[in-house]
C-alpha positions in Angstrom: -68.4 82.7 49.8 -66.1 81.2 47.2 -63.1 83.2 48.5 -63.8 82.0 52.1 -63.8 78.4 51.0 -60.6 78.7 49.0 -59.0 80.5 52.0 -60.0 77.6 54.3 -58.6 75.1 51.8 -55.3 77.0 51.8 -55.2 77.0 55.6 -55.8 73.3 56.0 -53.5 72.0 53.2 -50.5 70.1 54.6 -47.1 71.6 53.7 -45.0 69.2 51.7 -41.5 69.1 53.2 -38.6 67.9 51.0 -35.9 66.8 53.5 -32.2 67.4 52.6 -31.2 64.4 54.7 -32.7 61.0 55.4 -31.6 58.9 58.4 -32.7 55.3 58.3 -32.1 53.4 61.5 -31.6 49.7 60.7 -29.9 47.7 63.4 -30.8 47.9 67.1 -28.5 46.7 69.9 -28.8 47.1 73.7 -26.5 50.1 73.9 -26.7 51.6 70.4 -28.4 51.9 67.0 -26.8 51.8 63.6 -28.2 53.8 60.7 -27.5 55.1 57.3 -27.7 58.8 56.5 -28.4 59.9 52.9 -27.6 63.5 52.2 -27.2 65.7 49.1 -29.4 64.8 46.2 -31.1 61.5 46.9 -34.1 61.2 44.7 -33.0 57.6 43.8 -36.3 56.7 42.3 -35.8 59.4 39.7 -32.3 58.3 38.8 -30.5 60.6 41.2 -27.6 59.8 43.4 -26.9 60.4 47.1 -24.0 60.7 49.4 -24.2 58.1 52.2 -22.6 57.7 55.6 -23.1 55.6 58.7 -24.7 56.8 62.0 -24.5 55.8 65.6 -27.1 56.7 68.2 -28.3 55.7 71.7 -31.2 53.1 71.8 -34.8 54.2 72.1 -35.8 54.8 75.7 -39.1 56.7 75.3 -37.4 60.0 74.3 -35.8 60.4 77.7 -33.3 63.2 77.9 -29.6 62.2 77.7 -30.3 58.5 77.4 -32.5 58.0 74.3 -32.4 58.7 70.6 -35.0 61.0 69.4 -38.3 59.9 67.9 -38.9 59.2 64.2 -40.1 62.3 62.4 -39.2 65.3 60.2 -37.2 68.0 61.9 -35.7 71.3 60.9 -31.9 71.5 61.2 -29.2 74.2 61.0 -25.5 73.9 60.5 -23.7 75.5 63.4 -20.3 77.0 62.5 -19.6 74.1 60.2 -18.8 72.0 63.2 -22.2 70.4 64.0 -25.8 70.2 62.8 -28.4 71.2 65.3 -31.7 69.3 65.1 -34.6 71.5 66.2 -38.2 71.1 67.3 -37.7 67.8 69.0 -40.6 67.2 71.3 -39.5 67.5 75.0 -35.8 67.8 74.0 -33.2 70.5 73.1 -29.5 70.4 72.4 -29.8 67.6 69.9 -26.9 67.7 67.4 -25.3 65.6 64.7 -21.6 65.8 65.7 -18.2 64.2 65.8 -18.2 61.1 68.0 -17.0 57.5 67.7 -18.6 55.6 70.6 -22.2 55.6 72.0 -20.6 56.6 75.3 -19.9 60.0 73.8 -23.6 60.6 73.0 -26.4 62.1 75.1 -29.3 61.7 72.6 -27.3 63.1 69.6 -26.3 61.4 66.3 -22.7 60.5 65.5 -21.7 60.2 61.8 -18.9 58.3 60.1 -17.8 55.8 57.5 -17.8 52.2 58.7 -17.8 50.5 62.1 -15.1 48.9 64.2 -14.5 48.3 67.9 -11.8 50.8 68.3 -11.9 51.2 72.1 -12.1 47.4 72.8 -15.3 47.6 74.8 -17.1 44.9 72.7 -19.3 47.5 71.0 -18.7 48.8 67.5 -17.8 52.4 67.1 -18.3 54.7 64.0 -15.1 55.6 62.1 -13.9 58.8 60.4 -16.4 60.9 62.1 -14.7 64.3 61.7 -14.1 63.9 58.0 -17.6 62.6 57.5 -19.2 65.6 59.3 -17.1 68.0 57.3 -18.3 66.4 54.1 -21.9 66.6 55.2 -21.8 70.2 56.3 -20.1 71.3 53.1 -22.7 69.5 51.0 -26.1 70.2 52.6 -27.8 73.6 52.8 -27.2 75.7 56.0 -30.8 75.2 57.0 -33.2 72.5 55.9 -35.0 69.3 57.1 -34.0 65.9 58.2 -36.3 62.9 58.1 -35.6 60.1 60.6 -37.2 56.7 60.3 -36.6 53.4 62.0 -37.1 50.0 60.4 -39.9 49.0 62.8 -39.4 45.3 62.2 -36.0 45.5 63.9 -37.3 47.4 67.0 -37.1 45.3 70.1 -35.4 42.3 68.6 -32.2 42.9 70.6 -33.0 44.4 74.0 
């Protein structure tokens, strides 16, 4: 009986996942969301350091394919040929990548990465800068496979719609 109970305990314990990346969405606009991606060693509370870049995504539209960012959560990822990072196990979605892009108009639910924002195409929306260099830095720093945690500052959701 003791073995059976300990086996059940093992089956029902939650797995602790240590993400290799953490994306914090912080500013929400009609057409896009700005965020910060922490990658590399980021146990800041324990005196660690982290590499940081900016992100750009489509706004939340109930997880609709091609027009919405993905929901907050923890997802497995895999680096694909050093050119992109595929984000897997997204409920109701596939083909979600972190890839090179500057404008929200280049996204279909994916995540663009870069360093800084500026309206480079003069459409009155800010674009992310240095996307290719940033993605190269990320893919050379993180493990080939791991987890990304995505979280939104809820207090900012819906303020600008």
